[in-house]
N, C-alpha and C positions, 0 to 999 in steps of 0.2 A: 817351747812351741811344738805342736804336733803337726808333722808333715802329712802323714797318712796313718793307716791303722797299725803299722808296725815300725814307724820311723819317727824319732823325735829329735829336737835340737836343744841342747843345753848350753848354758853360758853364752848364748847368742851366736855360737859358731860351730860347736861340736855336734856332728850328726851321729846319732845312736840308732842302730838298727836292732830291734829286739830279736834276739837269736832264737833259732829253732821253731819259728812260726812264720806264717805267710798270710798276709791280709790281702783282700781283693784290692786291685788298683782303684784309685778314686773314681775313674770313669766307668767302672764296672758295678754290677749289682752288689750292693752291700758295702761298697768302698767308702762312701760318705758316712754311713752309719758306723762302720768300724772306726773311722777317724774320730767321730763324735764320742763314741764310747771310750776310746783311749783318752780323749781330752777330759772327759768326766772323771776318769780314774786318776789322772796325774796333774792336771793344771793347778797351779797354786800350791802344790805340795812338794815337800822335799823327797827326792828320789835317791835311792842308793843304786849305783851301777856296779855290776860285777862283769867287767869286760873280759871277753874271750880272745878276740882277734879282730882283724879288719877284713871287710869284703873287698871285692874288686873295684868298688866305687869309693874306697877309703873311708867308709863309714865304720865306726866301731861296732862290732857285734857284741851284744851284752844281754845279761839277765838284768831286769829292772825290778827293783823292790820298792814298795811303800810300806813302812811299818812292818817289815819282815814278811810281807805278802808279795809273792812273785806275780808281777803284773802280766808277764808272758803267759803264765798258766791261767790266770783269771780270764784273759782274752780267749784262750782256747776253750776253757770250760763253758764260757758264755756263748760260744759258737761264732765269734766274729773273725776268727782266724783258723787256719788248719795247720 
Protein backbone atom coordinates (compact mmCIF):
# COMPACT_ATOMS: atom_id res chain seq x y z
CA UNK A 1 0.00 0.00 0.00
CA UNK A 2 1.22 3.49 -0.81
CA UNK A 3 0.48 6.06 1.90
CA UNK A 4 1.92 9.09 0.10
CA UNK A 5 4.79 9.99 -2.21
CA UNK A 6 7.49 8.76 0.17
CA UNK A 7 5.84 6.22 2.50
CA UNK A 8 4.63 2.68 1.84
CA UNK A 9 3.24 -0.18 3.94
CA UNK A 10 4.46 -3.71 3.34
CA UNK A 11 3.16 -6.92 4.81
CA UNK A 12 -0.01 -5.14 5.84
CA UNK A 13 1.62 -3.40 8.80
CA UNK A 14 5.25 -2.30 8.35
CA UNK A 15 5.56 1.37 7.42
CA UNK A 16 8.55 2.14 5.22
CA UNK A 17 9.66 5.73 4.68
CA UNK A 18 11.84 6.10 1.59
CA UNK A 19 15.05 7.60 2.92
CA UNK A 20 16.87 10.70 1.69
CA UNK A 21 13.86 12.12 -0.13
CA UNK A 22 10.86 14.29 0.75
CA UNK A 23 7.57 14.26 -1.15
CA UNK A 24 4.89 16.95 -0.88
CA UNK A 25 2.16 16.19 1.65
CA UNK A 26 -1.03 14.81 0.10
CA UNK A 27 -2.92 18.07 0.64
CA UNK A 28 -0.23 20.18 -1.05
CA UNK A 29 0.46 20.79 -4.72
CA UNK A 30 1.90 17.65 -6.28
CA UNK A 31 1.17 15.43 -3.28
CA UNK A 32 -1.49 13.28 -4.92
CA UNK A 33 0.52 13.04 -8.12
CA UNK A 34 3.65 11.94 -6.23
CA UNK A 35 1.62 9.23 -4.49
CA UNK A 36 0.14 8.07 -7.80
CA UNK A 37 3.58 7.93 -9.41
CA UNK A 38 4.95 5.83 -6.54
CA UNK A 39 1.92 3.53 -6.86
CA UNK A 40 2.66 3.12 -10.56
CA UNK A 41 6.25 2.19 -9.75
CA UNK A 42 5.68 -0.38 -6.99
CA UNK A 43 2.14 -1.73 -6.70
CA UNK A 44 1.93 -5.42 -7.52
CA UNK A 45 5.72 -5.78 -7.70
CA UNK A 46 8.28 -7.38 -5.43
CA UNK A 47 10.38 -4.74 -3.72
CA UNK A 48 13.72 -5.09 -2.00
CA UNK A 49 14.18 -3.04 1.14
CA UNK A 50 17.60 -1.88 2.32
CA UNK A 51 16.73 -0.55 5.77
CA UNK A 52 18.82 2.18 7.34
CA UNK A 53 17.16 3.02 10.66
CA UNK A 54 13.85 4.25 12.10
CA UNK A 55 12.50 7.78 12.21
CA UNK A 56 10.77 9.45 15.17
CA UNK A 57 7.43 7.98 13.99
CA UNK A 58 8.93 4.42 14.15
CA UNK A 59 8.79 4.06 10.38
CA UNK A 60 11.69 2.14 8.87
CA UNK A 61 13.86 4.44 6.76
CA UNK A 62 14.99 2.54 3.70
CA UNK A 63 16.23 2.47 0.17
CA UNK A 64 13.62 0.68 -1.94
CA UNK A 65 14.57 -1.27 -5.06
CA UNK A 66 12.63 -2.94 -7.86
CA UNK A 67 14.76 -5.15 -10.11
CA UNK A 68 17.91 -3.43 -8.80
CA UNK A 69 16.51 0.02 -9.69
CA UNK A 70 16.51 2.46 -6.78
CA UNK A 71 12.94 3.76 -6.48
CA UNK A 72 14.06 6.66 -4.26
CA UNK A 73 16.32 7.88 -7.06
CA UNK A 74 13.68 7.42 -9.78
CA UNK A 75 11.25 9.61 -7.81
CA UNK A 76 13.95 12.27 -7.46
CA UNK A 77 14.98 12.22 -11.13
CA UNK A 78 11.34 12.43 -12.25
CA UNK A 79 10.82 15.51 -10.06
CA UNK A 80 8.20 14.13 -7.65
CA UNK A 81 10.41 14.53 -4.55
CA UNK A 82 13.33 16.61 -3.41
